[in-house]
N, C-alpha and C positions, 0 to 999 in steps of 0.2 A: 826196316831201313836198309838201304844199300850198304853192303859191306866192302865195296870197292875202295882201295886205298886212294888217298889224295894224289892226283897226278901232278908231276912237275910241270911248270908253265913253259910254253914255247917262248923263248926270248929272242929279241932282235939279234942279228949276228954280231953287232958291235957292243953288246952288253956282256961283260965278264963278271959272272957271279962271285968270283973271288975278290972283286974290287967294288961291286955294287951290293946294296942291301935291297932285296926284293921280298915284299910281303905279298903272298898270293893265296888263293884258295878257291873253294867252291861253295855255292849256296844251294842248299837242298831243302825241300819241304819236309813235313813230318813223316811222309811216306818214303822218303829217300830219293825223290825225283829231282833233277836239276831245275833250278828256278832262274830263267832268263829274265832280264828286265828289272832285276832288283837293284836298288840303290845301296851301294856300300860306301860308307863314310870312314875316313881315316881321321882319328882324333889323337892329338899329342898327349904327353904325360899329364898335362893338367886339364885334359878334356876339351881343348880348343879344336875347332874344325880346321883340318889341314887340306883335305882333298876329298873328292867323291868320284866314283866311277859307276857305270852300269854294267851288270853282269852280262856275259855273252849268252847265247841261247843254251849253252851247256852249263850255265851257272858259274862260269869262271870269272875271276877278277885278279888284278895285280896292281901293286903300287911300288914305285921306286922311292925309297925313304932313307933316312939317316939311321944309324944304329940307335937303339934306345927302346923305351917302353911306348907301346901304341895300343889304341883301342880300335877295333873294327866294329862298326855298328851297321846293321842291315835293316832296310825298310822295304816292305813289299805288301801288296794287298793280301797276300796269304799269311803274313805274320811279320815278326821281327826277331832279330838275334843280336847278340853282342858277345865279343870275346877280347881278352887281353892277349897281346903278343909282345914278347921281348926279343928284340933283334940285338944280339950281343956283339955284332960285328958284320962285316960283309958276308953275303951268302943268301940262300933261299930259305925263307921262313913261311911254311905252309900252315893254313888254318881252315878247317872245314867249319861251316856255319849252318846250323839247322834251324829253320824258322819255327817259332812257337806261336 
């Protein structure tokens, strides 16, 4: 698996990470390669669907969300992954997801 650290997302110039809550990350396959075209779903604290994005060719994704508990769920032909994320306030909250 790739040992590279999770990269901070490039945000639009008008986004202040001290005022916004940003959930971001990278999706990788079991060998550590980035997975583009994966569907990443954002689920709220009770598991309800909130949003969905498609990863970039580099496997990157991001959501602008409210502080709280969230679940990230990934679907792709190469596998799936799921992770819990707690955003305790404004800021950047990174999560790497590895397909199984």
